[in-house]
N, C-alpha and C positions, 0 to 999 in steps of 0.2 A: 502499546503492544497488547495490553490487557483488553482494550476495546476491540482489537482485531481478532482476538481469540473468542471473546464472549459474544460480541455482536459484529460479525464480519461485515455485514452490509453497511452498518453505520460507519465503520472505519473508512469505507470507500466514499460515502456521502460527505463525511467531514473533510476529506481531502479534495472534494470538488469533482469526483468522478461519479456523477449521478447515474448514468446509464449502467455502468459497471456495478454500482450499488444495487440497482434494481435486479439485474441478472443474478447477483450474489444472493439477494433476498429470496428469489425464486428457488435457487439451489438450497438455501438454508432452511426453507419451510419444511422440507423433509428431514426427518431425524438422521437418516443415513447421509444426507447431503451436507449436514452441519460441519462434519469433520473436513471434507474437501473445501468447503467455503472458508473455514477458519485457516486452513493451510494456505489457500489462495490469498487471503487478506494479509497474512503474516509475511508471505514471500513478496507480495506487492509492496508492502510497507518497507521491508528491508531493501528492496531494489530502489525505491524512491530515495531512501536515506543514502544509499551508496552513490546514486547519481548526484545528489546534493554535495556530498563530500568530494566527488570527482570534479564537479564544476568549481568548487572553492579552490581546489588544488590547482586546476588549470589557470584560474584567474590569478592566483598567487604567483604562479610561475611566469605568467605573462607580465605581471607588474614588476617582478624581480628582474626581468630581462631589460627593462627600460632604465 
């Protein structure tokens, strides 16, 4: 989470989203763009974590049905 706030573009790069990281870096280069870039990275990270939780829950429910 700290990485997403301090270096938003790097947060995307580490997660394998290279093109998104480059776009975020371009936004981040401007001082005013840093705040939207950080918000974008944090929201993206939270969404990815929520999707992972949902996938695990769905898998557990399917395994429980058997």
